[in-house]
CHARMM-style PDB file with segment names, atoms N, HN, CA, C and O in Angstrom:
ATOM      1  N   MET     1      -9.310 -64.616  40.780  1.00  0.00      PROA
ATOM      2  CA  MET     1      -8.412 -65.470  41.547  1.00  0.00      PROA
ATOM      3  C   MET     1      -7.415 -64.641  42.331  1.00  0.00      PROA
ATOM      4  O   MET     1      -7.126 -63.496  41.984  1.00  0.00      PROA
ATOM      5  N   LYS     2      -6.908 -65.221  43.367  1.00  0.00      PROA
ATOM      6  HN  LYS     2      -7.143 -66.151  43.650  1.00  0.00      PROA
ATOM      7  CA  LYS     2      -5.951 -64.545  44.218  1.00  0.00      PROA
ATOM      8  C   LYS     2      -4.599 -64.388  43.530  1.00  0.00      PROA
ATOM      9  O   LYS     2      -3.945 -63.355  43.674  1.00  0.00      PROA
ATOM     10  N   THR     3      -4.175 -65.411  42.782  1.00  0.00      PROA
ATOM     11  HN  THR     3      -4.705 -66.250  42.666  1.00  0.00      PROA
ATOM     12  CA  THR     3      -2.842 -65.357  42.176  1.00  0.00      PROA
ATOM     13  C   THR     3      -2.768 -64.317  41.066  1.00  0.00      PROA
ATOM     14  O   THR     3      -1.742 -63.653  40.920  1.00  0.00      PROA
ATOM     15  N   SER     4      -3.826 -64.161  40.283  1.00  0.00      PROA
ATOM     16  HN  SER     4      -4.660 -64.700  40.401  1.00  0.00      PROA
ATOM     17  CA  SER     4      -3.786 -63.175  39.211  1.00  0.00      PROA
ATOM     18  C   SER     4      -3.700 -61.761  39.783  1.00  0.00      PROA
ATOM     19  O   SER     4      -3.039 -60.901  39.201  1.00  0.00      PROA
ATOM     20  N   LYS     5      -4.353 -61.511  40.903  1.00  0.00      PROA
ATOM     21  HN  LYS     5      -4.890 -62.209  41.376  1.00  0.00      PROA
ATOM     22  CA  LYS     5      -4.257 -60.218  41.580  1.00  0.00      PROA
ATOM     23  C   LYS     5      -2.833 -59.997  42.080  1.00  0.00      PROA
ATOM     24  O   LYS     5      -2.294 -58.896  41.967  1.00  0.00      PROA
ATOM     25  N   TYR     6      -2.226 -61.043  42.632  1.00  0.00      PROA
ATOM     26  HN  TYR     6      -2.663 -61.938  42.724  1.00  0.00      PROA
ATOM     27  CA  TYR     6      -0.847 -60.963  43.131  1.00  0.00      PROA
ATOM     28  C   TYR     6       0.116 -60.649  41.986  1.00  0.00      PROA
ATOM     29  O   TYR     6       1.023 -59.831  42.146  1.00  0.00      PROA
ATOM     30  N   VAL     7      -0.074 -61.290  40.841  1.00  0.00      PROA
ATOM     31  HN  VAL     7      -0.810 -61.954  40.711  1.00  0.00      PROA
ATOM     32  CA  VAL     7       0.798 -61.059  39.690  1.00  0.00      PROA
ATOM     33  C   VAL     7       0.617 -59.639  39.173  1.00  0.00      PROA
ATOM     34  O   VAL     7       1.593 -58.985  38.806  1.00  0.00      PROA
ATOM     35  N   GLU     8      -0.613 -59.157  39.140  1.00  0.00      PROA
ATOM     36  HN  GLU     8      -1.406 -59.687  39.438  1.00  0.00      PROA
ATOM     37  CA  GLU     8      -0.854 -57.779  38.687  1.00  0.00      PROA
ATOM     38  C   GLU     8      -0.179 -56.784  39.626  1.00  0.00      PROA
ATOM     39  O   GLU     8       0.365 -55.778  39.171  1.00  0.00      PROA
ATOM     40  N   ASP     9      -0.207 -57.053  40.933  1.00  0.00      PROA
ATOM     41  HN  ASP     9      -0.649 -57.870  41.302  1.00  0.00      PROA
ATOM     42  CA  ASP     9       0.485 -56.193  41.885  1.00  0.00      PROA
ATOM     43  C   ASP     9       1.989 -56.215  41.651  1.00  0.00      PROA
ATOM     44  O   ASP     9       2.654 -55.186  41.765  1.00  0.00      PROA
ATOM     45  N   LEU    10       2.522 -57.381  41.327  1.00  0.00      PROA
ATOM     46  HN  LEU    10       1.982 -58.217  41.234  1.00  0.00      PROA
ATOM     47  CA  LEU    10       3.963 -57.492  41.063  1.00  0.00      PROA
ATOM     48  C   LEU    10       4.362 -56.688  39.829  1.00  0.00      PROA
ATOM     49  O   LEU    10       5.426 -56.069  39.800  1.00  0.00      PROA
ATOM     50  N   LYS    11       3.510 -56.702  38.818  1.00  0.00      PROA
ATOM     51  HN  LYS    11       2.646 -57.205  38.841  1.00  0.00      PROA
ATOM     52  CA  LYS    11       3.830 -56.010  37.567  1.00  0.00      PROA
ATOM     53  C   LYS    11       3.888 -54.498  37.736  1.00  0.00      PROA
ATOM     54  O   LYS    11       4.532 -53.811  36.943  1.00  0.00      PROA
ATOM     55  N   THR    12       3.221 -53.973  38.761  1.00  0.00      PROA
ATOM     56  HN  THR    12       2.698 -54.531  39.405  1.00  0.00      PROA
ATOM     57  CA  THR    12       3.231 -52.531  38.976  1.00  0.00      PROA
ATOM     58  C   THR    12       4.438 -52.067  39.791  1.00  0.00      PROA
ATOM     59  O   THR    12       4.691 -50.866  39.888  1.00  0.00      PROA
ATOM     60  N   LYS    13       5.178 -52.998  40.373  1.00  0.00      PROA
ATOM     61  HN  LYS    13       4.972 -53.974  40.294  1.00  0.00      PROA
ATOM     62  CA  LYS    13       6.315 -52.636  41.219  1.00  0.00      PROA
ATOM     63  C   LYS    13       7.572 -52.395  40.389  1.00  0.00      PROA
ATOM     64  O   LYS    13       7.701 -52.884  39.267  1.00  0.00      PROA
ATOM     65  N   THR    14       8.497 -51.627  40.971  1.00  0.00      PROA
ATOM     66  HN  THR    14       8.392 -51.231  41.883  1.00  0.00      PROA
ATOM     67  CA  THR    14       9.769 -51.358  40.304  1.00  0.00      PROA
ATOM     68  C   THR    14      10.709 -52.538  40.513  1.00  0.00      PROA
ATOM     69  O   THR    14      10.429 -53.445  41.297  1.00  0.00      PROA
ATOM     70  N   ALA    15      11.832 -52.507  39.795  1.00  0.00      PROA
ATOM     71  HN  ALA    15      12.059 -51.770  39.158  1.00  0.00      PROA
ATOM     72  CA  ALA    15      12.816 -53.587  39.901  1.00  0.00      PROA
ATOM     73  C   ALA    15      13.387 -53.672  41.311  1.00  0.00      PROA
ATOM     74  O   ALA    15      13.620 -54.768  41.819  1.00  0.00      PROA
ATOM     75  N   THR    16      13.614 -52.527  41.945  1.00  0.00      PROA
ATOM     76  HN  THR    16      13.424 -51.636  41.532  1.00  0.00      PROA
ATOM     77  CA  THR    16      14.151 -52.512  43.305  1.00  0.00      PROA
ATOM     78  C   THR    16      13.170 -53.147  44.278  1.00  0.00      PROA
ATOM     79  O   THR    16      13.562 -53.941  45.133  1.00  0.00      PROA
ATOM     80  N   GLU    17      11.896 -52.799  44.150  1.00  0.00      PROA
ATOM     81  HN  GLU    17      11.578 -52.154  43.455  1.00  0.00      PROA
ATOM     82  CA  GLU    17      10.880 -53.374  45.024  1.00  0.00      PROA
ATOM     83  C   GLU    17      10.754 -54.879  44.815  1.00  0.00      PROA
ATOM     84  O   GLU    17      10.558 -55.633  45.768  1.00  0.00      PROA
ATOM     85  N   LEU    18      10.868 -55.309  43.554  1.00  0.00      PROA
ATOM     86  HN  LEU    18      11.027 -54.696  42.780  1.00  0.00      PROA
ATOM     87  CA  LEU    18      10.790 -56.736  43.257  1.00  0.00      PROA
ATOM     88  C   LEU    18      11.963 -57.485  43.877  1.00  0.00      PROA
ATOM     89  O   LEU    18      11.794 -58.583  44.407  1.00  0.00      PROA
ATOM     90  N   ASN    19      13.150 -56.891  43.809  1.00  0.00      PROA
ATOM     91  HN  ASN    19      13.288 -55.999  43.378  1.00  0.00      PROA
ATOM     92  CA  ASN    19      14.320 -57.538  44.412  1.00  0.00      PROA
ATOM     93  C   ASN    19      14.169 -57.640  45.922  1.00  0.00      PROA
ATOM     94  O   ASN    19      14.570 -58.640  46.517  1.00  0.00      PROA
ATOM     95  N   GLU    20      13.595 -56.617  46.550  1.00  0.00      PROA
ATOM     96  HN  GLU    20      13.269 -55.805  46.067  1.00  0.00      PROA
ATOM     97  CA  GLU    20      13.356 -56.663  47.994  1.00  0.00      PROA
ATOM     98  C   GLU    20      12.351 -57.761  48.343  1.00  0.00      PROA
ATOM     99  O   GLU    20      12.522 -58.482  49.327  1.00  0.00      PROA
ATOM    100  N   LEU    21      11.301 -57.879  47.525  1.00  0.00      PROA
ATOM    101  HN  LEU    21      11.163 -57.293  46.726  1.00  0.00      PROA
ATOM    102  CA  LEU    21      10.313 -58.944  47.743  1.00  0.00      PROA
ATOM    103  C   LEU    21      10.939 -60.324  47.575  1.00  0.00      PROA
ATOM    104  O   LEU    21      10.620 -61.255  48.314  1.00  0.00      PROA
ATOM    105  N   LEU    22      11.837 -60.446  46.593  1.00  0.00      PROA
ATOM    106  HN  LEU    22      12.096 -59.690  45.993  1.00  0.00      PROA
ATOM    107  CA  LEU    22      12.499 -61.716  46.337  1.00  0.00      PROA
ATOM    108  C   LEU    22      13.358 -62.132  47.525  1.00  0.00      PROA
ATOM    109  O   LEU    22      13.336 -63.290  47.943  1.00  0.00      PROA
ATOM    110  N   VAL    23      14.111 -61.182  48.064  1.00  0.00      PROA
ATOM    111  HN  VAL    23      14.128 -60.242  47.724  1.00  0.00      PROA
ATOM    112  CA  VAL    23      14.948 -61.476  49.231  1.00  0.00      PROA
ATOM    113  C   VAL    23      14.086 -61.886  50.422  1.00  0.00      PROA
ATOM    114  O   VAL    23      14.411 -62.840  51.129  1.00  0.00      PROA
ATOM    115  N   ALA    24      12.991 -61.170  50.641  1.00  0.00      PROA
ATOM    116  HN  ALA    24      12.727 -60.395  50.066  1.00  0.00      PROA
ATOM    117  CA  ALA    24      12.102 -61.486  51.759  1.00  0.00      PROA
ATOM    118  C   ALA    24      11.474 -62.874  51.586  1.00  0.00      PROA
ATOM    119  O   ALA    24      11.343 -63.623  52.555  1.00  0.00      PROA
ATOM    120  N   ALA    25      11.092 -63.212  50.363  1.00  0.00      PROA
ATOM    121  HN  ALA    25      11.199 -62.603  49.576  1.00  0.00      PROA
ATOM    122  CA  ALA    25      10.476 -64.515  50.114  1.00  0.00      PROA
ATOM    123  C   ALA    25      11.486 -65.639  50.316  1.00  0.00      PROA
ATOM    124  O   ALA    25      11.140 -66.700  50.835  1.00  0.00      PROA
ATOM    125  N   LYS    26      12.729 -65.411  49.909  1.00  0.00      PROA
ATOM    126  HN  LYS    26      13.010 -64.549  49.487  1.00  0.00      PROA
ATOM    127  CA  LYS    26      13.754 -66.436  50.101  1.00  0.00      PROA
ATOM    128  C   LYS    26      14.061 -66.637  51.580  1.00  0.00      PROA
ATOM    129  O   LYS    26      14.312 -67.760  52.016  1.00  0.00      PROA
ATOM    130  N   LYS    27      14.044 -65.556  52.351  1.00  0.00      PROA
ATOM    131  HN  LYS    27      13.840 -64.643  51.997  1.00  0.00      PROA
ATOM    132  CA  LYS    27      14.246 -65.682  53.800  1.00  0.00      PROA
ATOM    133  C   LYS    27      13.099 -66.463  54.423  1.00  0.00      PROA
ATOM    134  O   LYS    27      13.312 -67.316  55.285  1.00  0.00      PROA
ATOM    135  N   GLU    28      11.874 -66.164  53.976  1.00  0.00      PROA
ATOM    136  HN  GLU    28      11.701 -65.471  53.276  1.00  0.00      PROA
ATOM    137  CA  GLU    28      10.716 -66.880  54.497  1.00  0.00      PROA
ATOM    138  C   GLU    28      10.800 -68.364  54.164  1.00  0.00      PROA
ATOM    139  O   GLU    28      10.485 -69.211  54.999  1.00  0.00      PROA
ATOM    140  N   LEU    29      11.225 -68.679  52.939  1.00  0.00      PROA
ATOM    141  HN  LEU    29      11.481 -67.990  52.260  1.00  0.00      PROA
ATOM    142  CA  LEU    29      11.358 -70.078  52.540  1.00  0.00      PROA
ATOM    143  C   LEU    29      12.397 -70.794  53.399  1.00  0.00      PROA
ATOM    144  O   LEU    29      12.192 -71.936  53.808  1.00  0.00      PROA
ATOM    145  N   PHE    30      13.512 -70.117  53.669  1.00  0.00      PROA
ATOM    146  HN  PHE    30      13.678 -69.189  53.337  1.00  0.00      PROA
ATOM    147  CA  PHE    30      14.540 -70.702  54.531  1.00  0.00      PROA
ATOM    148  C   PHE    30      13.971 -71.004  55.913  1.00  0.00      PROA
ATOM    149  O   PHE    30      14.182 -72.087  56.457  1.00  0.00      PROA
ATOM    150  N   ASN    31      13.249 -70.039  56.474  1.00  0.00      PROA
ATOM    151  HN  ASN    31      13.077 -69.159  56.032  1.00  0.00      PROA
ATOM    152  CA  ASN    31      12.662 -70.227  57.800  1.00  0.00      PROA
ATOM    153  C   ASN    31      11.639 -71.362  57.810  1.00  0.00      PROA
ATOM    154  O   ASN    31      11.579 -72.141  58.761  1.00  0.00      PROA
ATOM    155  N   LEU    32      10.838 -71.452  56.750  1.00  0.00      PROA
ATOM    156  HN  LEU    32      10.887 -70.819  55.977  1.00  0.00      PROA
ATOM    157  CA  LEU    32       9.852 -72.526  56.672  1.00  0.00      PROA
ATOM    158  C   LEU    32      10.541 -73.890  56.583  1.00  0.00      PROA
ATOM    159  O   LEU    32      10.114 -74.847  57.229  1.00  0.00      PROA
ATOM    160  N   ARG    33      11.594 -73.974  55.794  1.00  0.00      PROA
ATOM    161  HN  ARG    33      11.942 -73.197  55.270  1.00  0.00      PROA
ATOM    162  CA  ARG    33      12.328 -75.241  55.685  1.00  0.00      PROA
ATOM    163  C   ARG    33      12.954 -75.616  57.019  1.00  0.00      PROA
ATOM    164  O   ARG    33      12.961 -76.787  57.400  1.00  0.00      PROA
ATOM    165  N   PHE    34      13.478 -74.628  57.725  1.00  0.00      PROA
ATOM    166  HN  PHE    34      13.472 -73.677  57.415  1.00  0.00      PROA
ATOM    167  CA  PHE    34      14.085 -74.883  59.032  1.00  0.00      PROA
ATOM    168  C   PHE    34      13.028 -75.391  60.007  1.00  0.00      PROA
ATOM    169  O   PHE    34      13.268 -76.349  60.743  1.00  0.00      PROA
ATOM    170  N   GLN    35      11.859 -74.752  60.015  1.00  0.00      PROA
ATOM    171  HN  GLN    35      11.664 -73.974  59.417  1.00  0.00      PROA
ATOM    172  CA  GLN    35      10.775 -75.186  60.891  1.00  0.00      PROA
ATOM    173  C   GLN    35      10.307 -76.593  60.533  1.00  0.00      PROA
ATOM    174  O   GLN    35       9.980 -77.392  61.411  1.00  0.00      PROA
ATOM    175  N   ASN    36      10.279 -76.889  59.230  1.00  0.00      PROA
ATOM    176  HN  ASN    36      10.545 -76.240  58.517  1.00  0.00      PROA
ATOM    177  CA  ASN    36       9.847 -78.210  58.792  1.00  0.00      PROA
ATOM    178  C   ASN    36      10.837 -79.280  59.244  1.00  0.00      PROA
ATOM    179  O   ASN    36      10.437 -80.375  59.641  1.00  0.00      PROA
ATOM    180  N   ALA    37      12.113 -78.965  59.183  1.00  0.00      PROA
ATOM    181  HN  ALA    37      12.438 -78.076  58.861  1.00  0.00      PROA
ATOM    182  CA  ALA    37      13.141 -79.926  59.581  1.00  0.00      PROA
ATOM    183  C   ALA    37      13.086 -80.218  61.077  1.00  0.00      PROA
ATOM    184  O   ALA    37      13.416 -81.323  61.509  1.00  0.00      PROA
ATOM    185  N   THR    38      12.671 -79.235  61.864  1.00  0.00      PROA
ATOM    186  HN  THR    38      12.403 -78.337  61.513  1.00  0.00      PROA
ATOM    187  CA  THR    38      12.602 -79.422  63.315  1.00  0.00      PROA
ATOM    188  C   THR    38      11.186 -79.783  63.782  1.00  0.00      PROA
ATOM    189  O   THR    38      10.884 -79.732  64.974  1.00  0.00      PROA
ATOM    190  N   ASN    39      10.327 -80.147  62.828  1.00  0.00      PROA
ATOM    191  HN  ASN    39      10.573 -80.189  61.860  1.00  0.00      PROA
ATOM    192  CA  ASN    39       8.942 -80.557  63.114  1.00  0.00      PROA
ATOM    193  C   ASN    39       8.134 -79.494  63.853  1.00  0.00      PROA
ATOM    194  O   ASN    39       7.296 -79.822  64.694  1.00  0.00      PROA
ATOM    195  N   GLN    40       8.382 -78.228  63.544  1.00  0.00      PROA
ATOM    196  HN  GLN    40       9.063 -77.962  62.861  1.00  0.00      PROA
ATOM    197  CA  GLN    40       7.620 -77.144  64.146  1.00  0.00      PROA
ATOM    198  C   GLN    40       6.612 -76.535  63.167  1.00  0.00      PROA
ATOM    199  O   GLN    40       5.812 -75.683  63.551  1.00  0.00      PROA
ATOM    200  N   LEU    41       6.649 -76.966  61.918  1.00  0.00      PROA
ATOM    201  HN  LEU    41       7.299 -77.659  61.606  1.00  0.00      PROA
ATOM    202  CA  LEU    41       5.798 -76.376  60.885  1.00  0.00      PROA
ATOM    203  C   LEU    41       4.448 -77.094  60.841  1.00  0.00      PROA
ATOM    204  O   LEU    41       4.385 -78.311  60.671  1.00  0.00      PROA
ATOM    205  N   ASP    42       3.373 -76.321  60.997  1.00  0.00      PROA
ATOM    206  HN  ASP    42       3.425 -75.332  61.136  1.00  0.00      PROA
ATOM    207  CA  ASP    42       2.034 -76.896  60.956  1.00  0.00      PROA
ATOM    208  C   ASP    42       1.501 -76.981  59.530  1.00  0.00      PROA
ATOM    209  O   ASP    42       0.930 -77.998  59.137  1.00  0.00      PROA
ATOM    210  N   ASN    43       1.688 -75.916  58.759  1.00  0.00      PROA
ATOM    211  HN  ASN    43       2.152 -75.090  59.078  1.00  0.00      PROA
ATOM    212  CA  ASN    43       1.140 -75.837  57.405  1.00  0.00      PROA
ATOM    213  C   ASN    43       2.261 -76.049  56.395  1.00  0.00      PROA
ATOM    214  O   ASN    43       2.925 -75.091  55.998  1.00  0.00      PROA
ATOM    215  N   THR    44       2.477 -77.291  55.977  1.00  0.00      PROA
ATOM    216  HN  THR    44       1.938 -78.069  56.300  1.00  0.00      PROA
ATOM    217  CA  THR    44       3.564 -77.576  55.038  1.00  0.00      PROA
ATOM    218  C   THR    44       3.243 -77.082  53.627  1.00  0.00      PROA
ATOM    219  O   THR    44       4.151 -76.946  52.807  1.00  0.00      PROA
ATOM    220  N   GLY    45       2.005 -76.819  53.336  1.00  0.00      PROA
ATOM    221  HN  GLY    45       1.267 -76.930  54.002  1.00  0.00      PROA
ATOM    222  CA  GLY    45       1.623 -76.296  52.027  1.00  0.00      PROA
ATOM    223  C   GLY    45       2.162 -74.896  51.781  1.00  0.00      PROA
ATOM    224  O   GLY    45       2.262 -74.454  50.636  1.00  0.00      PROA
ATOM    225  N   ARG    46       2.503 -74.211  52.844  1.00  0.00      PROA
ATOM    226  HN  ARG    46       2.421 -74.570  53.774  1.00  0.00      PROA
ATOM    227  CA  ARG    46       3.050 -72.851  52.718  1.00  0.00      PROA
ATOM    228  C   ARG    46       4.392 -72.865  51.990  1.00  0.00      PROA
ATOM    229  O   ARG    46       4.723 -71.905  51.295  1.00  0.00      PROA
ATOM    230  N   ILE    47       5.170 -73.941  52.140  1.00  0.00      PROA
ATOM    231  HN  ILE    47       4.902 -74.721  52.705  1.00  0.00      PROA
ATOM    232  CA  ILE    47       6.462 -74.039  51.455  1.00  0.00      PROA
ATOM    233  C   ILE    47       6.244 -73.996  49.944  1.00  0.00      PROA
ATOM    234  O   ILE    47       6.931 -73.265  49.231  1.00  0.00      PROA
ATOM    235  N   LYS    48       5.291 -74.776  49.468  1.00  0.00      PROA
ATOM    236  HN  LYS    48       4.733 -75.370  50.047  1.00  0.00      PROA
ATOM    237  CA  LYS    48       4.993 -74.816  48.033  1.00  0.00      PROA
ATOM    238  C   LYS    48       4.514 -73.450  47.535  1.00  0.00      PROA
ATOM    239  O   LYS    48       4.897 -73.000  46.455  1.00  0.00      PROA
ATOM    240  N   GLU    49       3.686 -72.813  48.330  1.00  0.00      PROA
ATOM    241  HN  GLU    49       3.375 -73.179  49.207  1.00  0.00      PROA
ATOM    242  CA  GLU    49       3.155 -71.499  47.959  1.00  0.00      PROA
ATOM    243  C   GLU    49       4.273 -70.459  47.849  1.00  0.00      PROA
ATOM    244  O   GLU    49       4.291 -69.667  46.906  1.00  0.00      PROA
ATOM    245  N   VAL    50       5.197 -70.456  48.799  1.00  0.00      PROA
ATOM    246  HN  VAL    50       5.182 -71.098  49.565  1.00  0.00      PROA
ATOM    247  CA  VAL    50       6.300 -69.492  48.785  1.00  0.00      PROA
ATOM    248  C   VAL    50       7.230 -69.769  47.606  1.00  0.00      PROA
ATOM    249  O   VAL    50       7.726 -68.837  46.972  1.00  0.00      PROA
ATOM    250  N   ARG    51       7.466 -71.043  47.314  1.00  0.00      PROA
ATOM    251  HN  ARG    51       7.063 -71.799  47.829  1.00  0.00      PROA
ATOM    252  CA  ARG    51       8.318 -71.382  46.163  1.00  0.00      PROA
ATOM    253  C   ARG    51       7.713 -70.865  44.860  1.00  0.00      PROA
ATOM    254  O   ARG    51       8.426 -70.350  43.999  1.00  0.00      PROA
ATOM    255  N   LYS    52       6.408 -71.004  44.725  1.00  0.00      PROA
ATOM    256  HN  LYS    52       5.829 -71.422  45.424  1.00  0.00      PROA
ATOM    257  CA  LYS    52       5.736 -70.507  43.517  1.00  0.00      PROA
ATOM    258  C   LYS    52       5.777 -68.986  43.450  1.00  0.00      PROA
ATOM    259  O   LYS    52       5.931 -68.412  42.372  1.00  0.00      PROA
ATOM    260  N   ASN    53       5.638 -68.327  44.608  1.00  0.00      PROA
ATOM    261  HN  ASN    53       5.513 -68.793  45.485  1.00  0.00      PROA
ATOM    262  CA  ASN    53       5.726 -66.871  44.628  1.00  0.00      PROA
ATOM    263  C   ASN    53       7.117 -66.400  44.223  1.00  0.00      PROA
ATOM    264  O   ASN    53       7.252 -65.399  43.519  1.00  0.00      PROA
ATOM    265  N   ILE    54       8.152 -67.115  44.663  1.00  0.00      PROA
ATOM    266  HN  ILE    54       8.042 -67.928  45.235  1.00  0.00      PROA
ATOM    267  CA  ILE    54       9.523 -66.776  44.262  1.00  0.00      PROA
ATOM    268  C   ILE    54       9.651 -66.897  42.745  1.00  0.00      PROA
ATOM    269  O   ILE    54      10.238 -66.027  42.101  1.00  0.00      PROA
ATOM    270  N   ALA    55       9.114 -67.954  42.181  1.00  0.00      PROA
ATOM    271  HN  ALA    55       8.638 -68.661  42.705  1.00  0.00      PROA
ATOM    272  CA  ALA    55       9.161 -68.139  40.732  1.00  0.00      PROA
ATOM    273  C   ALA    55       8.405 -67.025  40.011  1.00  0.00      PROA
ATOM    274  O   ALA    55       8.854 -66.543  38.972  1.00  0.00      PROA
ATOM    275  N   ARG    56       7.264 -66.617  40.556  1.00  0.00      PROA
ATOM    276  HN  ARG    56       6.899 -67.009  41.400  1.00  0.00      PROA
ATOM    277  CA  ARG    56       6.488 -65.530  39.942  1.00  0.00      PROA
ATOM    278  C   ARG    56       7.292 -64.225  39.954  1.00  0.00      PROA
ATOM    279  O   ARG    56       7.331 -63.501  38.958  1.00  0.00      PROA
ATOM    280  N   ILE    57       7.928 -63.936  41.082  1.00  0.00      PROA
ATOM    281  HN  ILE    57       7.896 -64.524  41.891  1.00  0.00      PROA
ATOM    282  CA  ILE    57       8.715 -62.707  41.197  1.00  0.00      PROA
ATOM    283  C   ILE    57       9.873 -62.736  40.210  1.00  0.00      PROA
ATOM    284  O   ILE    57      10.132 -61.745  39.528  1.00  0.00      PROA
ATOM    285  N   GLN    58      10.571 -63.863  40.130  1.00  0.00      PROA
ATOM    286  HN  GLN    58      10.361 -64.668  40.685  1.00  0.00      PROA
ATOM    287  CA  GLN    58      11.695 -63.973  39.201  1.00  0.00      PROA
ATOM    288  C   GLN    58      11.248 -63.838  37.756  1.00  0.00      PROA
ATOM    289  O   GLN    58      11.968 -63.272  36.933  1.00  0.00      PROA
ATOM    290  N   THR    59      10.065 -64.354  37.439  1.00  0.00      PROA
ATOM    291  HN  THR    59       9.480 -64.814  38.107  1.00  0.00      PROA
ATOM    292  CA  THR    59       9.531 -64.240  36.078  1.00  0.00      PROA
ATOM    293  C   THR    59       9.261 -62.778  35.733  1.00  0.00      PROA
ATOM    294  O   THR    59       9.594 -62.333  34.635  1.00  0.00      PROA
ATOM    295  N   ILE    60       8.668 -62.033  36.648  1.00  0.00      PROA
ATOM    296  HN  ILE    60       8.398 -62.394  37.540  1.00  0.00      PROA
ATOM    297  CA  ILE    60       8.384 -60.614  36.403  1.00  0.00      PROA
ATOM    298  C   ILE    60       9.681 -59.833  36.246  1.00  0.00      PROA
ATOM    299  O   ILE    60       9.776 -58.960  35.384  1.00  0.00      PROA
ATOM    300  N   ILE    61      10.683 -60.139  37.074  1.00  0.00      PROA
ATOM    301  HN  ILE    61      10.606 -60.848  37.774  1.00  0.00      PROA
ATOM    302  CA  ILE    61      11.986 -59.466  36.964  1.00  0.00      PROA
ATOM    303  C   ILE    61      12.592 -59.716  35.592  1.00  0.00      PROA
ATOM    304  O   ILE    61      13.118 -58.795  34.967  1.00  0.00      PROA
ATOM    305  N   THR    62      12.521 -60.958  35.123  1.00  0.00      PROA
ATOM    306  HN  THR    62      12.094 -61.706  35.631  1.00  0.00      PROA
ATOM    307  CA  THR    62      13.061 -61.308  33.805  1.00  0.00      PROA
ATOM    308  C   THR    62      12.293 -60.597  32.697  1.00  0.00      PROA
ATOM    309  O   THR    62      12.898 -60.095  31.749  1.00  0.00      PROA
ATOM    310  N   GLU    63      10.971 -60.548  32.805  1.00  0.00      PROA
ATOM    311  HN  GLU    63      10.480 -60.955  33.575  1.00  0.00      PROA
ATOM    312  CA  GLU    63      10.158 -59.858  31.805  1.00  0.00      PROA
ATOM    313  C   GLU    63      10.527 -58.384  31.722  1.00  0.00      PROA
ATOM    314  O   GLU    63      10.651 -57.832  30.629  1.00  0.00      PROA
ATOM    315  N   LYS    64      10.702 -57.747  32.877  1.00  0.00      PROA
ATOM    316  HN  LYS    64      10.600 -58.196  33.765  1.00  0.00      PROA
ATOM    317  CA  LYS    64      11.068 -56.326  32.883  1.00  0.00      PROA
ATOM    318  C   LYS    64      12.460 -56.101  32.301  1.00  0.00      PROA
ATOM    319  O   LYS    64      12.698 -55.115  31.604  1.00  0.00      PROA
ATOM    320  N   ALA    65      13.378 -57.020  32.592  1.00  0.00      PROA
ATOM    321  HN  ALA    65      13.185 -57.822  33.159  1.00  0.00      PROA
ATOM    322  CA  ALA    65      14.745 -56.896  32.057  1.00  0.00      PROA
ATOM    323  C   ALA    65      14.748 -57.057  30.545  1.00  0.00      PROA
ATOM    324  O   ALA    65      15.461 -56.335  29.849  1.00  0.00      PROA
ATOM    325  N   ASN    66      13.964 -57.990  30.031  1.00  0.00      PROA
ATOM    326  HN  ASN    66      13.384 -58.576  30.597  1.00  0.00      PROA
ATOM    327  CA  ASN    66      13.895 -58.188  28.583  1.00  0.00      PROA
ATOM    328  C   ASN    66      13.190 -57.045  27.886  1.00  0.00      PROA
ATOM    329  O   ASN    66      13.533 -56.706  26.753  1.00  0.00      PROA
ATOM    330  N   ALA    67      12.212 -56.446  28.542  1.00  0.00      PROA
ATOM    331  HN  ALA    67      11.934 -56.721  29.462  1.00  0.00      PROA
ATOM    332  CA  ALA    67      11.493 -55.316  27.954  1.00  0.00      PROA
ATOM    333  C   ALA    67      12.390 -54.071  27.902  1.00  0.00      PROA
ATOM    334  O   ALA    67      12.226 -53.220  27.028  1.00  0.00      PROA
ATOM    335  N   ALA    68      13.320 -53.972  28.826  1.00  0.00      PROA
ATOM    336  HN  ALA    68      13.453 -54.663  29.537  1.00  0.00      PROA
ATOM    337  CA  ALA    68      14.203 -52.802  28.873  1.00  0.00      PROA
ATOM    338  C   ALA    68      15.266 -52.857  27.777  1.00  0.00      PROA
ATOM    339  O   ALA    68      15.836 -51.830  27.409  1.00  0.00      PROA
ATOM    340  N   GLU    69      15.528 -54.044  27.263  1.00  0.00      PROA
ATOM    341  HN  GLU    69      15.065 -54.878  27.562  1.00  0.00      PROA
ATOM    342  CA  GLU    69      16.579 -54.171  26.229  1.00  0.00      PROA
ATOM    343  C   GLU    69      16.125 -53.743  24.863  1.00  0.00      PROA
ATOM    344  OT1 GLU    69      16.900 -53.797  23.909  1.00  0.00      PROA
TER     345      GLU     69
END
């Protein structure tokens, strides 16, 4: 599956890289919401996908933080 590959890639990244990905994903989500509000967004399913990716990134960050303790 595509998502399991994405999660495995996330697990190999450092905390700094994960934080950068998180910021980029949140910016993308903001832009998608803005486009949706102005009726410029064609693929509304992308919003759901980005939200799930943000959750995946945050989960990996939390796992790494708990493992470090």
